[in-house]
C-alpha positions in Angstrom: 5.0 -165.5 56.1 7.7 -164.1 53.8 7.5 -160.9 52.4 7.4 -161.9 48.8 4.3 -164.3 49.8 2.7 -161.2 51.5 3.5 -159.1 48.9 1.9 -161.5 46.3 -1.1 -161.0 48.3 -1.7 -157.4 48.1 -4.0 -155.6 45.8 -4.1 -152.0 44.1 -7.4 -150.2 43.9 -9.4 -147.1 44.3 -10.7 -146.4 48.0 -13.9 -146.8 48.3 -16.6 -144.4 50.5 -17.6 -147.2 52.8 -13.5 -147.6 53.7 -13.3 -144.1 55.4 -12.7 -145.4 58.7 -9.6 -147.0 57.5 -8.4 -144.3 55.3 -8.6 -142.3 58.5 -7.0 -144.5 60.9 -4.2 -145.1 58.2 -3.5 -141.3 57.8 -3.8 -140.5 61.7 -1.1 -143.4 62.9 1.5 -142.6 59.5 0.8 -138.6 60.7 0.9 -139.4 64.9 -2.4 -137.4 64.7 -3.4 -136.9 68.6 -6.8 -136.5 70.4 -5.0 -133.4 71.7 -4.2 -132.3 68.4 -8.0 -132.6 67.4 -9.1 -130.8 70.1 -6.5 -128.4 69.9 -8.1 -127.8 66.2 -11.4 -127.1 67.7 -12.8 -130.5 66.4 -15.6 -132.3 68.4 -16.1 -136.3 67.9 -16.5 -137.5 64.8 -16.3 -134.1 63.2 -13.0 -134.8 61.4 -14.0 -138.1 59.5 -17.4 -136.3 58.9 -15.1 -133.4 57.1 -12.9 -136.0 55.0 -15.8 -137.6 53.3 -15.3 -135.1 50.6 -12.2 -136.2 50.2 -13.3 -139.7 49.0 -16.1 -138.0 47.0 -13.9 -135.1 45.0 -10.2 -136.8 44.8 -9.1 -140.0 43.3 -7.7 -142.2 46.5 -5.7 -145.2 45.6 -4.8 -147.7 47.8 -3.3 -151.3 48.7 -5.8 -153.8 50.0 -4.4 -157.0 51.9 -7.8 -158.7 51.9 -10.0 -155.8 53.2 -7.3 -154.3 55.2 -6.2 -150.5 53.5 -2.4 -150.8 54.1 -1.4 -148.2 51.6 -2.7 -145.1 50.1 -2.4 -141.7 48.1 -5.0 -139.5 47.2 -4.9 -136.9 44.3 -7.1 -133.6 44.7 -8.3 -132.2 41.6 -6.8 -128.3 41.8 -6.2 -125.8 39.8 -3.0 -123.7 40.0 -1.9 -119.6 38.2 1.5 -120.2 36.7 2.4 -116.9 35.4 -1.1 -115.7 35.1 -2.3 -118.7 32.8 -4.6 -121.7 34.8 -3.4 -125.1 35.2 -5.4 -128.2 36.2 -2.9 -129.4 39.1 -3.0 -132.5 40.7 -2.5 -132.3 44.7 -1.0 -135.4 46.1 -1.5 -135.9 49.8 -2.5 -138.4 52.5 -0.1 -140.6 51.6 1.1 -143.2 54.0 2.0 -146.7 54.3 1.8 -148.9 57.4 5.3 -150.1 58.7 4.8 -153.5 58.7 4.1 -153.2 55.0 7.0 -151.0 54.0 10.2 -151.5 52.3 7.7 -153.5 49.4 7.8 -150.9 46.9 4.2 -150.2 47.2 4.4 -146.3 47.3 6.4 -146.1 44.3 3.5 -148.0 42.2 1.0 -146.3 43.6 2.7 -142.7 42.9 3.7 -144.1 39.2 -0.1 -144.8 39.4 -1.2 -141.7 40.1 0.8 -140.2 37.7 -0.6 -141.9 35.3 -4.3 -140.8 36.7 -3.3 -137.0 36.8 -2.1 -137.3 33.3 -5.3 -138.8 32.0 -7.1 -135.9 33.7 -4.8 -133.2 31.9 -3.2 -132.3 35.2 0.2 -131.6 33.7 1.4 -130.5 37.3 1.2 -131.4 40.8 2.1 -130.0 44.0 2.7 -131.6 47.1 3.8 -130.8 51.1 6.8 -133.0 51.5 7.7 -134.6 55.1 10.6 -135.9 53.4 12.2 -133.9 50.3 15.1 -136.3 49.6 12.2 -139.0 49.1 10.1 -137.0 47.3 13.0 -135.7 45.0 13.9 -139.2 44.4 10.2 -139.5 42.8 11.0 -136.3 40.6 9.2 -133.4 42.7 11.1 -130.4 43.5 10.8 -127.6 45.5 8.8 -124.5 44.6 7.7 -122.3 47.2 8.9 -120.9 50.4 7.6 -120.0 54.0 9.1 -117.0 55.7 8.1 -116.9 59.4 8.9 -113.8 61.5 9.0 -112.7 65.1 8.4 -109.0 65.9 8.7 -107.7 69.6 6.2 -105.0 70.5 8.7 -102.4 70.8 9.4 -102.6 66.9 5.6 -101.9 66.0 5.7 -98.4 64.2 3.1 -97.1 62.3 4.2 -96.9 58.1 2.9 -94.7 55.7 -0.7 -93.3 56.8 -3.6 -94.6 54.7 -7.0 -93.7 53.5 -9.6 -96.2 54.2 -10.4 -98.1 57.1 -9.9 -101.6 58.5 -12.8 -103.7 59.8 -13.0 -107.0 61.9 -14.8 -109.6 60.3 -15.9 -113.4 60.3 -13.4 -115.5 58.8 -16.0 -116.5 56.2 -17.1 -112.9 54.9 -17.6 -112.8 51.5 -15.0 -109.9 50.8 -12.6 -112.4 52.9 -12.9 -114.9 49.4 -13.7 -112.0 46.8 -10.1 -110.7 47.6 -8.3 -114.4 47.8 -10.1 -114.5 44.0 -8.7 -111.7 42.6 -5.3 -112.1 44.5 -4.9 -115.7 42.8 -5.8 -114.8 39.6 -2.7 -112.3 39.5 -0.5 -113.9 41.4 1.7 -116.8 40.1 2.2 -120.1 41.9 -1.6 -119.6 43.8 -4.2 -122.1 44.3 -7.8 -121.3 43.4 -9.3 -122.2 45.9 -13.2 -123.2 45.4 -15.6 -124.6 48.3 -13.8 -127.8 49.0 -10.1 -125.7 49.2 -11.9 -123.4 51.7 -12.8 -125.8 53.4 -8.9 -127.5 53.4 -7.6 -124.1 54.5 -9.4 -124.5 57.6 -8.8 -128.3 58.0 -6.0 -127.6 61.4 -7.4 -124.5 62.2 -9.8 -123.5 65.1 -12.0 -121.6 63.4 -13.4 -120.0 66.3 -10.9 -118.0 67.6 -9.9 -117.3 64.6 -10.4 -113.1 63.1 -10.2 -111.4 59.6 -9.2 -107.8 59.8 -10.4 -106.3 56.1 -9.3 -103.2 54.6 -11.4 -101.0 52.8 -10.0 -98.4 50.4 -11.3 -94.6 50.5 -13.9 -95.8 47.8 -14.9 -98.7 50.4 -13.8 -101.2 48.2 -12.0 -104.4 50.1 -8.3 -104.7 49.2 -6.6 -106.9 51.4 -7.4 -108.9 54.5 -5.3 -110.5 57.4 -6.3 -113.4 59.5 -5.2 -113.5 62.7 -5.7 -114.2 66.6 -4.4 -113.1 70.0 -3.1 -115.8 72.4 -1.1 -115.3 75.8 0.0 -111.6 74.9 1.1 -112.9 71.3 -0.5 -111.9 67.8 -0.6 -114.6 65.5 -0.9 -113.6 61.7 -1.9 -116.7 59.7 -1.9 -114.7 56.3 -1.8 -111.4 54.7 -3.5 -110.7 51.4 -2.9 -107.9 49.1 -4.0 -106.0 46.2 -2.0 -103.0 46.7 0.7 -101.4 48.8 -1.7 -99.3 50.6 -3.6 -102.1 51.5 -0.5 -103.8 53.2 0.2 -100.3 54.9 -3.2 -100.2 56.5 -3.2 -103.8 57.6 0.4 -103.5 58.7 -0.6 -100.3 60.5 -3.7 -102.3 62.2 -1.2 -104.6 63.7 1.0 -101.8 65.2 -2.5 -100.5 66.9 -2.1 -103.8 69.2 1.4 -102.8 70.3 -0.5 -102.1 73.9 -2.2 -105.5 74.0 1.1 -108.0 73.1 4.3 -108.5 73.7 5.0 -110.0 70.2 3.9 -110.4 66.7 4.6 -113.8 64.7 3.7 -114.7 61.8 4.2 -116.2 58.0 4.7 -114.9 54.4 4.4 -117.4 51.8 6.8 -115.8 49.2 10.8 -114.7 49.7 9.7 -111.4 50.6 11.3 -109.9 53.7 9.4 -108.3 55.5 12.7 -106.4 57.5 13.0 -104.3 54.2 9.0 -103.5 54.2 8.7 -102.1 58.0 10.4 -99.0 59.8 12.6 -101.1 62.4 13.9 -104.2 60.2 15.9 -105.7 63.0 14.1 -108.7 63.2 13.7 -112.1 63.5 13.2 -114.2 59.8 13.6 -117.7 59.2 13.0 -118.8 55.2 12.1 -122.4 54.7 10.9 -124.7 51.8 7.4 -125.1 52.1 5.7 -127.3 48.7 7.3 -129.4 45.9 5.9 -129.8 42.5 6.4 -131.8 39.6 5.7 -131.7 35.4 3.5 -134.4 35.0 3.7 -134.4 31.0 6.5 -132.6 29.9 5.3 -132.1 26.1 1.5 -130.7 27.1 3.0 -129.1 30.1 4.9 -126.8 27.3 2.2 -126.3 24.9 0.3 -124.4 27.8 3.5 -122.6 29.2 3.4 -119.0 29.4 6.9 -118.2 28.1 7.9 -114.7 28.6 9.5 -114.5 25.0 9.8 -116.2 22.0 12.0 -117.2 19.2 14.9 -118.8 19.3 15.0 -122.9 19.1 16.6 -125.2 21.5 15.7 -129.1 22.9 15.4 -130.3 26.4 16.7 -134.0 27.2 14.8 -135.0 29.8 15.4 -137.7 33.1 12.3 -139.0 34.9 12.6 -141.5 37.4 8.5 -142.9 37.1 6.8 -140.9 34.2 8.6 -143.0 31.0 6.4 -140.3 28.7 8.7 -138.2 29.8 12.1 -139.9 28.9 13.3 -138.3 25.7 13.9 -135.4 23.8 12.1 -132.0 23.6 12.1 -130.2 20.8 11.0 -126.5 20.8 10.3 -124.2 18.1 8.1 -121.3 17.3 6.0 -120.5 14.8 4.2 -117.3 14.5 4.6 -117.0 18.5 3.1 -120.7 18.7 5.2 -122.9 20.1 5.8 -126.3 17.9 7.2 -129.6 20.1 8.8 -132.3 18.5 11.1 -135.3 19.4 13.9 -133.7 17.0 17.2 -132.2 18.7 16.9 -128.7 17.4 19.1 -126.3 18.2 21.4 -126.6 21.3 20.7 -129.1 24.3 19.7 -128.7 27.9 19.8 -131.6 29.7 18.2 -132.2 33.5 16.0 -133.9 35.4 12.0 -133.5 35.8 12.4 -132.0 39.3 15.2 -129.4 38.0 13.1 -128.5 34.9 10.1 -128.2 37.1 11.9 -125.7 39.5 13.1 -123.6 36.9 10.0 -123.3 34.4 8.3 -122.1 37.9 10.6 -119.7 38.3 12.3 -121.0 41.8 15.3 -121.2 40.5 16.5 -118.9 37.7 18.4 -121.0 34.6 21.6 -119.1 35.4 22.0 -120.2 39.2 21.2 -124.2 37.7 23.5 -123.7 35.1 26.4 -123.0 37.7 25.7 -125.3 40.3 25.5 -127.7 37.3 21.9 -128.9 37.6 21.3 -128.3 34.3 23.9 -129.2 31.4 24.4 -126.6 28.5 25.9 -123.9 27.2 26.1 -120.5 29.3 24.7 -118.8 25.9 21.9 -121.1 26.4 21.4 -120.3 30.2 21.5 -116.5 29.3 18.7 -117.1 26.7 16.6 -118.9 28.7 16.5 -116.1 31.4 15.1 -114.1 28.8 12.5 -116.3 28.2 11.2 -117.5 32.0 9.6 -114.9 33.9 11.4 -114.1 36.7 8.8 -114.3 39.7 8.8 -117.0 42.4 5.7 -118.5 43.3 3.6 -117.8 46.1 1.5 -120.8 48.2 0.1 -120.5 51.1 -2.1 -123.4 51.6 -1.6 -126.8 53.3 -3.1 -129.9 52.2 
């Protein structure tokens, strides 16, 4: 059968609950998830499939069908994220995959375009995703907005930092204080996901929960101020995440890690913001690797700008945006303020900033600064305007530790 004839037989529609087995099979094929992977993550037979039911129930899943067979799909998780202390609705893109015999037909491009329309209709004016191919998603308008920093520390480098009052208690990972600490952390930390029960389930999706431990730091008033998620295997302490509400909490949890120096040969772990651990610990001669983690793209520029918490107001300028998929963003956005209220028009007021949707996203998310983008010719504007933009965009990189 010719490819054109095969393409004409395909139909795009929502993926229904009765097709959950096909949804699962396509994911496992595309991402090469083996039974060994499932066993290592602690899944019993059939458990992962049952765990995915909330995805089809809570998310929008769109697919291409050939007769009754699901051959290509994309899922949009309804989410919320903190952007400079303002909560935005976000569309989390995941479950992207196409069987190889249906590739090179433009199926995914159309699915992504449809998902952007739906996110816009749902007032999800920004979208996050984990990129299995950064070049592919850059072509679709997403850009990098967060890093993951991995570290390795030998047992001989584990030294006590500042002694703090309070204590650390080992608890189960579903302890109520873990959730409360993260809730407070997410409401004061730029870029973070606001986790509901669904997202806590996703947080543990590929983790063997039975082997994970939570260590919670309580201050001198017995108030929970931070947690550490970890496990120990083969004389290595693995740190999944450290979340703290104060520097005292960080020191308390770090000293808890140091207390394992006679039990482990090495500590390995992750941080999810570009804040090198080597600066924070006494013996900073350690191995750290910074790698890109999550990407984002603005779905609707005008609506995003109306909600965006600029640091300062005052001068007028306009942005000329190019967008490969969302045609409603292909225009000029004039930005002015009236009594500290932003006004968006289609008029070229003030100086011009010209850029693509991905670069605009990474700039407004604080991952790359206007001057950096100006010097690397990722934005086209005067140096004066780039310097002015520095004053109205908060200088803070996003923290994002989730995976979906």
